[in-house]
C-alpha positions in Angstrom: 128.7 110.7 92.0 125.7 110.2 94.0 126.1 109.2 97.7 123.0 107.6 100.0 122.1 108.4 102.9 121.8 106.3 105.4 120.5 106.7 109.2 121.9 104.6 112.1 119.0 102.4 112.0 119.5 101.1 108.6 122.8 100.4 109.0 122.2 98.6 112.6 119.4 96.5 110.2 122.2 95.7 107.7 124.4 94.8 110.3 121.6 92.7 111.6 120.5 91.3 108.6 124.5 90.0 107.8 125.1 88.5 111.5 122.0 86.3 110.7 122.5 85.2 107.2 126.4 84.6 108.3 124.9 82.2 111.2 121.8 80.8 109.6 124.4 79.8 107.0 126.9 77.7 109.3 127.0 74.2 110.2 124.6 72.7 112.8 127.9 72.3 115.2 128.9 76.1 115.1 125.4 77.6 115.0 124.1 79.6 118.1 120.1 78.3 117.8 118.8 76.2 115.8 118.9 77.4 112.1 115.1 77.8 112.0 115.3 80.3 114.5 117.4 81.9 112.4 115.9 81.5 109.1 112.4 82.8 110.6 114.5 85.8 112.5 115.8 86.5 109.6 112.9 86.6 107.4 110.8 88.5 109.8 113.3 90.8 109.5 113.7 91.3 105.8 109.7 91.7 105.8 109.9 94.5 108.2 112.4 96.0 106.0 109.9 95.7 103.1 107.5 97.4 104.2 109.6 100.0 105.7 111.1 100.8 102.5 109.4 99.8 99.6 106.3 100.8 98.6 103.1 99.4 100.5 101.0 98.8 96.9 104.0 96.2 95.9 103.4 94.8 99.2 99.9 93.9 98.5 100.5 92.7 95.1 102.9 90.4 96.5 101.1 88.8 99.3 97.8 88.5 96.7 100.1 86.7 94.3 101.3 85.0 97.3 97.7 84.0 98.5 96.4 83.1 95.1 98.8 81.1 94.1 98.6 79.1 97.1 94.9 78.2 96.7 93.8 74.5 96.6 93.2 73.6 93.0 89.4 73.9 93.2 89.2 77.1 94.2 91.7 78.1 91.6 89.8 76.1 89.0 86.8 78.0 90.2 88.0 81.0 90.2 89.6 80.3 86.5 93.1 81.2 88.3 96.2 79.6 86.3 98.8 79.2 89.0 101.8 78.6 87.1 101.2 82.0 85.4 101.2 83.7 89.0 104.1 82.1 89.9 105.9 83.1 87.1 104.7 86.7 88.2 105.7 86.0 91.6 109.4 85.0 90.7 110.0 88.0 87.9 108.9 90.3 90.4 111.2 88.8 93.2 
């Protein structure tokens, strides 16, 4: 059996993500903050976690795919980029 070693920081990060995820999905009348603030905070924490735990090359490849798939249509045509293929690749990676 493989035992995963987690530091206190990892467990704290996991706890924060769980709490933010639950709070972001609460109905508006029960939410302690605006849902957009909670979702933005959650996205930042997940982004930091990706950089911390995933190889930087994977983060760079994902960033390039995101940027290229969001190019204006005129620029994509000039560079010969098919945005649908980039989006399919991005979804497959995620």
